[in-house]
Jmol script that loads the backbone (N, CA, C; Angstrom):
load data "model"
ATOM      1  N   UNK A   1     -47.437 -77.022  53.634  1.00  0.00           N
ATOM      2  CA  UNK A   1     -48.344 -78.120  53.318  1.00  0.00           C
ATOM      3  C   UNK A   1     -49.540 -77.605  52.735  1.00  0.00           C
ATOM      4  N   UNK A   2     -49.862 -78.093  51.099  1.00  0.00           N
ATOM      5  CA  UNK A   2     -51.075 -77.092  50.365  1.00  0.00           C
ATOM      6  C   UNK A   2     -51.721 -78.291  50.118  1.00  0.00           C
ATOM      7  N   UNK A   3     -52.776 -77.395  50.201  1.00  0.00           N
ATOM      8  CA  UNK A   3     -54.466 -78.562  50.371  1.00  0.00           C
ATOM      9  C   UNK A   3     -55.293 -78.260  48.869  1.00  0.00           C
ATOM     10  N   UNK A   4     -54.864 -78.576  47.856  1.00  0.00           N
ATOM     11  CA  UNK A   4     -55.437 -77.910  46.892  1.00  0.00           C
ATOM     12  C   UNK A   4     -56.672 -78.900  46.277  1.00  0.00           C
ATOM     13  N   UNK A   5     -57.244 -78.018  45.377  1.00  0.00           N
ATOM     14  CA  UNK A   5     -57.775 -78.754  44.461  1.00  0.00           C
ATOM     15  C   UNK A   5     -57.087 -79.713  43.105  1.00  0.00           C
ATOM     16  N   UNK A   6     -57.640 -80.059  42.225  1.00  0.00           N
ATOM     17  CA  UNK A   6     -57.270 -80.609  41.018  1.00  0.00           C
ATOM     18  C   UNK A   6     -56.153 -79.846  40.505  1.00  0.00           C
ATOM     19  N   UNK A   7     -55.052 -80.068  40.335  1.00  0.00           N
ATOM     20  CA  UNK A   7     -53.812 -79.180  39.563  1.00  0.00           C
ATOM     21  C   UNK A   7     -54.062 -79.040  38.040  1.00  0.00           C
ATOM     22  N   UNK A   8     -53.938 -78.194  37.174  1.00  0.00           N
ATOM     23  CA  UNK A   8     -54.257 -78.188  36.129  1.00  0.00           C
ATOM     24  C   UNK A   8     -52.795 -77.707  35.311  1.00  0.00           C
ATOM     25  N   UNK A   9     -52.330 -78.051  34.490  1.00  0.00           N
ATOM     26  CA  UNK A   9     -51.415 -77.824  33.533  1.00  0.00           C
ATOM     27  C   UNK A   9     -50.816 -78.718  32.661  1.00  0.00           C
ATOM     28  N   UNK A  10     -49.844 -78.767  32.117  1.00  0.00           N
ATOM     29  CA  UNK A  10     -49.581 -79.535  31.073  1.00  0.00           C
ATOM     30  C   UNK A  10     -48.784 -80.753  31.913  1.00  0.00           C
ATOM     31  N   UNK A  11     -48.341 -82.055  31.294  1.00  0.00           N
ATOM     32  CA  UNK A  11     -47.628 -82.655  31.829  1.00  0.00           C
ATOM     33  C   UNK A  11     -46.886 -83.481  30.439  1.00  0.00           C
ATOM     34  N   UNK A  12     -45.437 -83.595  31.055  1.00  0.00           N
ATOM     35  CA  UNK A  12     -44.743 -84.434  29.894  1.00  0.00           C
ATOM     36  C   UNK A  12     -44.909 -85.712  29.384  1.00  0.00           C
ATOM     37  N   UNK A  13     -45.501 -86.358  30.100  1.00  0.00           N
ATOM     38  CA  UNK A  13     -46.390 -87.872  29.866  1.00  0.00           C
ATOM     39  C   UNK A  13     -47.767 -87.757  30.108  1.00  0.00           C
ATOM     40  N   UNK A  14     -48.180 -88.436  28.677  1.00  0.00           N
ATOM     41  CA  UNK A  14     -49.650 -88.764  28.768  1.00  0.00           C
ATOM     42  C   UNK A  14     -50.594 -89.418  30.013  1.00  0.00           C
ATOM     43  N   UNK A  15     -51.412 -88.417  30.160  1.00  0.00           N
ATOM     44  CA  UNK A  15     -52.591 -89.264  30.664  1.00  0.00           C
ATOM     45  C   UNK A  15     -53.712 -88.481  30.499  1.00  0.00           C
ATOM     46  N   UNK A  16     -54.365 -89.811  30.045  1.00  0.00           N
ATOM     47  CA  UNK A  16     -55.670 -89.643  29.253  1.00  0.00           C
ATOM     48  C   UNK A  16     -56.634 -89.239  30.099  1.00  0.00           C
ATOM     49  N   UNK A  17     -56.825 -89.696  31.589  1.00  0.00           N
ATOM     50  CA  UNK A  17     -57.534 -89.810  32.741  1.00  0.00           C
ATOM     51  C   UNK A  17     -57.572 -88.174  32.982  1.00  0.00           C
ATOM     52  N   UNK A  18     -56.541 -88.460  33.424  1.00  0.00           N
ATOM     53  CA  UNK A  18     -56.224 -86.911  34.042  1.00  0.00           C
ATOM     54  C   UNK A  18     -56.445 -85.889  33.312  1.00  0.00           C
ATOM     55  N   UNK A  19     -56.234 -85.732  32.076  1.00  0.00           N
ATOM     56  CA  UNK A  19     -56.491 -84.785  31.046  1.00  0.00           C
ATOM     57  C   UNK A  19     -58.116 -84.611  31.373  1.00  0.00           C
ATOM     58  N   UNK A  20     -58.329 -85.931  31.446  1.00  0.00           N
ATOM     59  CA  UNK A  20     -60.128 -85.671  31.327  1.00  0.00           C
ATOM     60  C   UNK A  20     -60.624 -84.866  32.577  1.00  0.00           C
ATOM     61  N   UNK A  21     -60.289 -85.483  33.416  1.00  0.00           N
ATOM     62  CA  UNK A  21     -60.449 -85.085  35.097  1.00  0.00           C
ATOM     63  C   UNK A  21     -59.837 -82.986  35.313  1.00  0.00           C
ATOM     64  N   UNK A  22     -58.530 -82.901  34.450  1.00  0.00           N
ATOM     65  CA  UNK A  22     -58.715 -81.396  34.341  1.00  0.00           C
ATOM     66  C   UNK A  22     -60.285 -80.361  33.809  1.00  0.00           C
ATOM     67  N   UNK A  23     -60.076 -81.166  32.993  1.00  0.00           N
ATOM     68  CA  UNK A  23     -61.366 -80.939  31.513  1.00  0.00           C
ATOM     69  C   UNK A  23     -62.582 -80.394  32.480  1.00  0.00           C
ATOM     70  N   UNK A  24     -63.111 -81.505  33.471  1.00  0.00           N
ATOM     71  CA  UNK A  24     -64.594 -81.875  33.973  1.00  0.00           C
ATOM     72  C   UNK A  24     -63.927 -80.557  35.394  1.00  0.00           C
ATOM     73  N   UNK A  25     -62.811 -80.966  36.185  1.00  0.00           N
ATOM     74  CA  UNK A  25     -62.400 -79.937  36.968  1.00  0.00           C
ATOM     75  C   UNK A  25     -62.399 -78.693  36.903  1.00  0.00           C
ATOM     76  N   UNK A  26     -62.033 -78.018  35.348  1.00  0.00           N
ATOM     77  CA  UNK A  26     -62.648 -76.407  35.292  1.00  0.00           C
ATOM     78  C   UNK A  26     -64.069 -76.039  34.988  1.00  0.00           C
ATOM     79  N   UNK A  27     -64.653 -77.497  34.234  1.00  0.00           N
ATOM     80  CA  UNK A  27     -66.160 -76.648  34.067  1.00  0.00           C
ATOM     81  C   UNK A  27     -66.837 -76.661  35.503  1.00  0.00           C
ATOM     82  N   UNK A  28     -66.504 -77.484  36.560  1.00  0.00           N
ATOM     83  CA  UNK A  28     -67.092 -77.496  37.619  1.00  0.00           C
ATOM     84  C   UNK A  28     -66.860 -76.206  38.094  1.00  0.00           C
ATOM     85  N   UNK A  29     -65.525 -75.984  38.271  1.00  0.00           N
ATOM     86  CA  UNK A  29     -64.523 -74.801  39.260  1.00  0.00           C
ATOM     87  C   UNK A  29     -65.618 -73.387  39.829  1.00  0.00           C
ATOM     88  N   UNK A  30     -66.704 -73.221  38.750  1.00  0.00           N
ATOM     89  CA  UNK A  30     -67.444 -72.219  39.052  1.00  0.00           C
ATOM     90  C   UNK A  30     -68.181 -72.523  40.237  1.00  0.00           C
ATOM     91  N   UNK A  31     -68.810 -73.675  40.032  1.00  0.00           N
ATOM     92  CA  UNK A  31     -69.444 -74.173  40.636  1.00  0.00           C
ATOM     93  C   UNK A  31     -69.040 -74.322  42.128  1.00  0.00           C
ATOM     94  N   UNK A  32     -67.816 -74.396  42.916  1.00  0.00           N
ATOM     95  CA  UNK A  32     -67.143 -74.662  44.021  1.00  0.00           C
ATOM     96  C   UNK A  32     -67.010 -73.233  44.930  1.00  0.00           C
ATOM     97  N   UNK A  33     -67.992 -73.218  45.361  1.00  0.00           N
ATOM     98  CA  UNK A  33     -67.998 -71.951  46.129  1.00  0.00           C
ATOM     99  C   UNK A  33     -68.421 -72.599  47.566  1.00  0.00           C
ATOM    100  N   UNK A  34     -67.832 -71.754  48.446  1.00  0.00           N
ATOM    101  CA  UNK A  34     -68.475 -71.870  50.098  1.00  0.00           C
ATOM    102  C   UNK A  34     -67.165 -72.778  50.516  1.00  0.00           C
ATOM    103  N   UNK A  35     -67.774 -73.577  51.311  1.00  0.00           N
ATOM    104  CA  UNK A  35     -67.076 -74.919  51.620  1.00  0.00           C
ATOM    105  C   UNK A  35     -66.741 -75.688  50.242  1.00  0.00           C
ATOM    106  N   UNK A  36     -67.022 -75.372  49.284  1.00  0.00           N
ATOM    107  CA  UNK A  36     -66.096 -76.526  48.141  1.00  0.00           C
ATOM    108  C   UNK A  36     -65.167 -75.987  47.589  1.00  0.00           C
ATOM    109  N   UNK A  37     -65.003 -74.303  47.834  1.00  0.00           N
ATOM    110  CA  UNK A  37     -63.931 -73.606  47.472  1.00  0.00           C
ATOM    111  C   UNK A  37     -62.303 -74.111  47.418  1.00  0.00           C
ATOM    112  N   UNK A  38     -62.078 -74.914  48.420  1.00  0.00           N
ATOM    113  CA  UNK A  38     -61.065 -75.484  48.375  1.00  0.00           C
ATOM    114  C   UNK A  38     -60.852 -76.898  47.422  1.00  0.00           C
ATOM    115  N   UNK A  39     -61.754 -77.009  46.340  1.00  0.00           N
ATOM    116  CA  UNK A  39     -61.500 -78.024  45.980  1.00  0.00           C
ATOM    117  C   UNK A  39     -62.015 -78.418  44.342  1.00  0.00           C
ATOM    118  N   UNK A  40     -61.752 -76.887  44.436  1.00  0.00           N
ATOM    119  CA  UNK A  40     -61.779 -76.453  42.669  1.00  0.00           C
ATOM    120  C   UNK A  40     -60.542 -76.359  41.682  1.00  0.00           C
ATOM    121  N   UNK A  41     -60.617 -76.327  41.112  1.00  0.00           N
ATOM    122  CA  UNK A  41     -59.087 -76.515  40.178  1.00  0.00           C
ATOM    123  C   UNK A  41     -58.293 -75.205  40.100  1.00  0.00           C
ATOM    124  N   UNK A  42     -56.804 -75.724  39.908  1.00  0.00           N
ATOM    125  CA  UNK A  42     -56.128 -74.249  40.510  1.00  0.00           C
ATOM    126  C   UNK A  42     -54.564 -74.687  39.645  1.00  0.00           C
ATOM    127  N   UNK A  43     -54.151 -73.918  38.956  1.00  0.00           N
ATOM    128  CA  UNK A  43     -53.139 -74.098  37.991  1.00  0.00           C
ATOM    129  C   UNK A  43     -52.117 -74.174  38.326  1.00  0.00           C
ATOM    130  N   UNK A  44     -51.121 -75.507  38.345  1.00  0.00           N
ATOM    131  CA  UNK A  44     -49.908 -75.831  38.778  1.00  0.00           C
ATOM    132  C   UNK A  44     -48.811 -74.670  39.065  1.00  0.00           C
ATOM    133  N   UNK A  45     -48.960 -73.933  37.855  1.00  0.00           N
ATOM    134  CA  UNK A  45     -48.055 -72.488  38.404  1.00  0.00           C
ATOM    135  C   UNK A  45     -48.381 -71.722  39.413  1.00  0.00           C
ATOM    136  N   UNK A  46     -49.751 -71.498  39.730  1.00  0.00           N
ATOM    137  CA  UNK A  46     -49.807 -70.622  40.971  1.00  0.00           C
ATOM    138  C   UNK A  46     -49.458 -71.407  42.454  1.00  0.00           C
ATOM    139  N   UNK A  47     -49.772 -72.781  42.535  1.00  0.00           N
ATOM    140  CA  UNK A  47     -49.571 -73.484  43.543  1.00  0.00           C
ATOM    141  C   UNK A  47     -47.824 -73.536  43.954  1.00  0.00           C
ATOM    142  N   UNK A  48     -47.041 -73.368  42.683  1.00  0.00           N
ATOM    143  CA  UNK A  48     -45.933 -73.491  42.316  1.00  0.00           C
ATOM    144  C   UNK A  48     -45.487 -71.903  42.735  1.00  0.00           C
ATOM    145  N   UNK A  49     -46.240 -70.883  42.140  1.00  0.00           N
ATOM    146  CA  UNK A  49     -44.898 -69.657  42.648  1.00  0.00           C
ATOM    147  C   UNK A  49     -45.577 -69.408  43.937  1.00  0.00           C
ATOM    148  N   UNK A  50     -46.644 -70.082  44.737  1.00  0.00           N
ATOM    149  CA  UNK A  50     -46.962 -69.577  46.103  1.00  0.00           C
ATOM    150  C   UNK A  50     -46.089 -70.163  46.825  1.00  0.00           C
ATOM    151  N   UNK A  51     -45.840 -71.812  46.858  1.00  0.00           N
ATOM    152  CA  UNK A  51     -44.611 -72.407  47.719  1.00  0.00           C
ATOM    153  C   UNK A  51     -43.385 -71.751  47.568  1.00  0.00           C
ATOM    154  N   UNK A  52     -42.771 -70.957  46.115  1.00  0.00           N
ATOM    155  CA  UNK A  52     -41.737 -70.216  46.382  1.00  0.00           C
ATOM    156  C   UNK A  52     -41.367 -69.214  46.816  1.00  0.00           C
ATOM    157  N   UNK A  53     -42.934 -68.292  47.127  1.00  0.00           N
ATOM    158  CA  UNK A  53     -42.843 -67.198  48.434  1.00  0.00           C
ATOM    159  C   UNK A  53     -43.049 -67.564  49.625  1.00  0.00           C
ATOM    160  N   UNK A  54     -43.271 -68.876  50.174  1.00  0.00           N
ATOM    161  CA  UNK A  54     -43.439 -69.161  51.298  1.00  0.00           C
ATOM    162  C   UNK A  54     -42.303 -69.835  51.743  1.00  0.00           C
ATOM    163  N   UNK A  55     -41.227 -70.412  51.001  1.00  0.00           N
ATOM    164  CA  UNK A  55     -40.002 -70.718  51.281  1.00  0.00           C
ATOM    165  C   UNK A  55     -39.382 -70.006  52.105  1.00  0.00           C
ATOM    166  N   UNK A  56     -38.887 -70.192  53.334  1.00  0.00           N
ATOM    167  CA  UNK A  56     -38.022 -69.539  53.959  1.00  0.00           C
ATOM    168  C   UNK A  56     -39.011 -68.801  55.130  1.00  0.00           C
ATOM    169  N   UNK A  57     -40.300 -69.050  55.343  1.00  0.00           N
ATOM    170  CA  UNK A  57     -40.663 -68.393  56.505  1.00  0.00           C
ATOM    171  C   UNK A  57     -40.811 -69.185  57.443  1.00  0.00           C
ATOM    172  N   UNK A  58     -40.445 -68.050  58.632  1.00  0.00           N
ATOM    173  CA  UNK A  58     -40.522 -69.213  60.202  1.00  0.00           C
ATOM    174  C   UNK A  58     -41.522 -69.601  60.859  1.00  0.00           C
ATOM    175  N   UNK A  59     -41.649 -70.023  61.866  1.00  0.00           N
ATOM    176  CA  UNK A  59     -42.788 -70.249  62.885  1.00  0.00           C
ATOM    177  C   UNK A  59     -42.947 -71.453  63.301  1.00  0.00           C
ATOM    178  N   UNK A  60     -43.824 -71.809  64.109  1.00  0.00           N
ATOM    179  CA  UNK A  60     -43.575 -73.132  64.885  1.00  0.00           C
ATOM    180  C   UNK A  60     -45.247 -73.645  64.455  1.00  0.00           C
ATOM    181  N   UNK A  61     -45.005 -74.880  64.382  1.00  0.00           N
ATOM    182  CA  UNK A  61     -46.100 -75.982  63.700  1.00  0.00           C
ATOM    183  C   UNK A  61     -45.901 -75.957  61.809  1.00  0.00           C
ATOM    184  N   UNK A  62     -46.828 -76.516  61.737  1.00  0.00           N
ATOM    185  CA  UNK A  62     -47.087 -77.019  60.408  1.00  0.00           C
ATOM    186  C   UNK A  62     -48.200 -76.177  59.741  1.00  0.00           C
ATOM    187  N   UNK A  63     -48.184 -75.875  58.669  1.00  0.00           N
ATOM    188  CA  UNK A  63     -49.439 -74.640  58.141  1.00  0.00           C
ATOM    189  C   UNK A  63     -49.981 -75.429  56.670  1.00  0.00           C
ATOM    190  N   UNK A  64     -51.117 -74.967  56.750  1.00  0.00           N
ATOM    191  CA  UNK A  64     -51.789 -75.738  55.733  1.00  0.00           C
ATOM    192  C   UNK A  64     -52.349 -74.447  54.506  1.00  0.00           C
ATOM    193  N   UNK A  65     -52.419 -74.326  53.394  1.00  0.00           N
ATOM    194  CA  UNK A  65     -52.788 -73.612  52.516  1.00  0.00           C
ATOM    195  C   UNK A  65     -53.175 -74.091  51.701  1.00  0.00           C
ATOM    196  N   UNK A  66     -54.981 -73.706  51.979  1.00  0.00           N
ATOM    197  CA  UNK A  66     -55.886 -74.169  50.378  1.00  0.00           C
ATOM    198  C   UNK A  66     -55.506 -73.317  49.054  1.00  0.00           C
ATOM    199  N   UNK A  67     -56.808 -73.488  48.693  1.00  0.00           N
ATOM    200  CA  UNK A  67     -56.813 -72.572  46.859  1.00  0.00           C
ATOM    201  C   UNK A  67     -56.829 -71.186  47.302  1.00  0.00           C
ATOM    202  N   UNK A  68     -57.715 -70.853  48.056  1.00  0.00           N
ATOM    203  CA  UNK A  68     -57.999 -69.238  48.457  1.00  0.00           C
ATOM    204  C   UNK A  68     -56.657 -68.298  48.799  1.00  0.00           C
ATOM    205  N   UNK A  69     -55.934 -69.448  50.181  1.00  0.00           N
ATOM    206  CA  UNK A  69     -54.655 -68.766  50.513  1.00  0.00           C
ATOM    207  C   UNK A  69     -53.615 -69.135  49.455  1.00  0.00           C
ATOM    208  N   UNK A  70     -53.326 -69.479  48.754  1.00  0.00           N
ATOM    209  CA  UNK A  70     -52.746 -70.004  47.269  1.00  0.00           C
ATOM    210  C   UNK A  70     -52.889 -68.397  46.631  1.00  0.00           C
TER     211      UNK A  70
END
end "model"
wireframe off; spacefill off
backbone 0.3
color backbone group
């Protein structure tokens, strides 16, 4: 399971409010430090690559990954 901030990247369908949110999140990301770091913007490609790298890992229970872990 991932617990990321807002995902950045292009979408095939137009979502004007999401585009505004992405710009705002990108501008605010440098302010997201310490406990807020998990809420910063992160590129969707970064999340996808991390998930691919985690596929097949074994272990007990459920694991959660935030921006810093990805």
